[in-house]
SELUMVEX-919979 format. One record per residue (C-alpha): residue in three letters; residue number from 1; x, z, y. Coordinates in steps of 0.5 Angstrom, whole numbers. Each point is the difference from the previous one (the first is absolute). Layout:
residues N
Ala, NUM, X, Z, Y
...
//
This chain:
residues 69
Met, 1, 68, 70, 1
Asp, 2, -6, -5, 0
Ala, 3, -1, -6, -3
Lys, 4, -6, -6, 1
Ile, 5, -1, -6, -3
Leu, 6, 1, -6, 5
Gly, 7, -2, -6, -3
Ile, 8, -2, -3, -7
Tyr, 9, 1, -8, -1
Ala, 10, -1, -5, -5
Asn, 11, 2, -7, 0
Glu, 12, 1, -6, -6
Thr, 13, 7, 3, -2
Glu, 14, 0, 8, 1
Val, 15, -4, 6, 2
Gly, 16, 2, 6, 4
Ile, 17, -1, 6, 4
Lys, 18, 4, 3, 6
Ile, 19, 0, 7, 1
Gly, 20, 3, 4, 6
Trp, 21, 3, 6, 0
Cys, 22, 2, 5, 6
Asp, 23, 4, 7, -1
Ile, 24, 3, 4, 5
Asn, 25, 7, 1, -3
Arg, 26, 1, -8, -2
Gly, 27, -4, -4, 5
Phe, 28, -5, -5, -2
Gly, 29, 0, -7, -4
Glu, 30, -4, -4, -5
Ile, 31, 0, -1, -8
Leu, 32, -2, -7, -2
Ile, 33, -2, 0, -7
Thr, 34, -2, -7, -3
Arg, 35, -1, -3, -7
Asn, 36, 1, -8, -1
Ser, 37, -2, -5, -5
Pro, 38, 1, -3, -5
Arg, 39, 4, 6, -2
Phe, 40, -3, 6, 3
Asp, 41, 6, 3, 2
Ile, 42, -1, 6, 5
Val, 43, 5, 0, 6
Ile, 44, 0, 6, 4
Asp, 45, 4, -1, 7
Ser, 46, 1, 8, 2
Glu, 47, 4, -2, 6
Thr, 48, 7, 3, -3
Met, 49, -4, 7, -1
Gly, 50, 1, 0, -8
Lys, 51, -5, 1, -6
Asp, 52, -1, 8, 1
Phe, 53, -2, -1, 7
Val, 54, -5, -6, -2
Lys, 55, -3, 5, -5
Glu, 56, 0, 5, 6
Val, 57, -4, -4, 4
Leu, 58, -5, -2, -6
Asn, 59, -1, 7, -1
Lys, 60, -2, 1, 7
Leu, 61, -5, -6, 0
Val, 62, -3, 3, -6
Asp, 63, 0, 7, 3
Asn, 64, -4, -3, 7
Ala, 65, -5, -4, -4
Arg, 66, -7, 2, -2
Leu, 67, -1, 0, -7
Val, 68, -6, -2, -3
Asp, 69, -1, 2, -8
//
């Protein structure tokens, strides 16, 4: 699996990050994580892949990152 940040956006009512993923067995897609105001709810659009898959993609994103202490 591979995971990359595709974009980050913000406007008056929400902020979000789009993560692209690809996997030889599952294909490819995007996960959109948004936080809206004034309630600051976090919403994750996983394109029907589920919570465990989102965790796997986020873990891969962290694994691929250069960590600065």
